[in-house]
C-alpha positions in Angstrom: 74.1 86.5 107.6 73.1 83.5 105.3 75.2 84.0 101.8 73.3 83.0 99.0 75.7 83.2 96.4 79.9 83.0 95.6 79.7 86.2 94.3 78.1 88.0 97.4 80.8 86.2 99.7 83.3 87.6 98.1 81.9 91.0 97.6 80.7 90.9 101.5 80.8 88.2 104.1 84.4 87.7 103.4 85.5 91.2 104.2 83.5 91.0 107.1 85.0 87.7 108.3 88.6 88.5 107.3 90.9 88.7 110.4 94.2 90.2 109.3 95.9 89.3 112.9 95.8 85.7 111.5 97.8 86.6 108.7 100.7 87.7 110.3 103.7 86.1 108.0 100.8 84.6 105.4 102.2 85.9 101.5 99.4 83.8 99.4 97.8 84.1 96.1 94.6 81.9 96.4 92.5 81.0 93.3 88.7 80.0 94.0 87.1 78.4 90.7 83.3 77.5 92.0 81.5 75.7 89.5 77.4 76.4 89.2 74.6 78.9 87.6 76.3 81.7 90.0 79.7 80.5 90.1 82.7 81.8 88.8 86.6 82.5 89.7 87.9 84.8 92.0 91.3 85.7 93.4 92.2 86.5 96.9 95.5 87.9 97.6 96.5 88.1 101.0 100.0 89.5 101.8 101.2 91.9 104.8 97.8 91.3 106.9 95.7 92.9 103.9 93.4 91.3 101.6 92.7 91.6 97.7 89.6 90.0 96.2 89.5 90.6 92.3 87.3 88.4 89.8 89.3 86.5 87.4 91.9 84.0 87.3 95.5 84.0 88.0 97.9 82.7 85.8 100.8 81.2 88.7 98.6 81.0 92.3 100.1 79.7 95.5 96.7 77.5 96.4 94.2 76.7 94.3 90.4 75.9 95.3 88.0 74.0 93.3 84.2 73.8 94.3 80.5 73.1 93.4 78.7 76.1 94.2 76.3 74.2 96.8 79.2 72.5 98.4 81.1 76.5 98.7 77.9 77.9 100.2 77.3 75.0 102.6 81.1 75.6 103.2 80.5 79.6 103.9 77.7 79.5 105.9 79.0 76.9 108.5 76.7 73.7 107.5 80.1 71.8 106.3 83.0 72.0 107.7 86.3 72.7 105.9 87.6 69.1 107.0 84.5 67.2 105.5 84.6 69.1 102.7 88.1 68.1 102.0 87.7 64.4 103.0 84.5 63.7 100.9 86.0 65.2 98.0 83.9 68.8 97.8 86.6 70.6 97.9 89.8 70.0 96.1 93.1 71.6 96.9 95.8 72.2 95.1 99.2 73.5 96.7 100.1 74.0 100.4 97.5 72.6 102.8 99.2 74.2 105.9 98.7 77.8 103.7 94.8 76.7 103.1 94.2 75.5 107.2 95.8 79.4 108.3 93.4 81.0 105.7 90.9 79.0 107.7 91.6 80.4 111.0 91.7 84.1 109.4 88.0 84.0 108.3 88.6 83.2 104.8 87.5 79.8 104.8 
């Protein structure tokens, strides 16, 4: 399924891709900021092998991710790897990069 908007990803694709068994020991609040006409701000909390997605911002996230809408859609539609996005400056992280890599394995990115 090709994701057309960030909102569609957070509401439909992410819950379907989420692999709770890969999040054992992860307790993280991730702030995702997407710039663009269909962009927005979402908070993804993973704790006790469960995930909660809410629209809006969190005051003190463990991890923050900033991307342009087009790059984000390429990333979630597997047209752009997380590594390439990071090394080309298309994704900006604030926080623990190790946790970000574990979230990728859990289906998040």
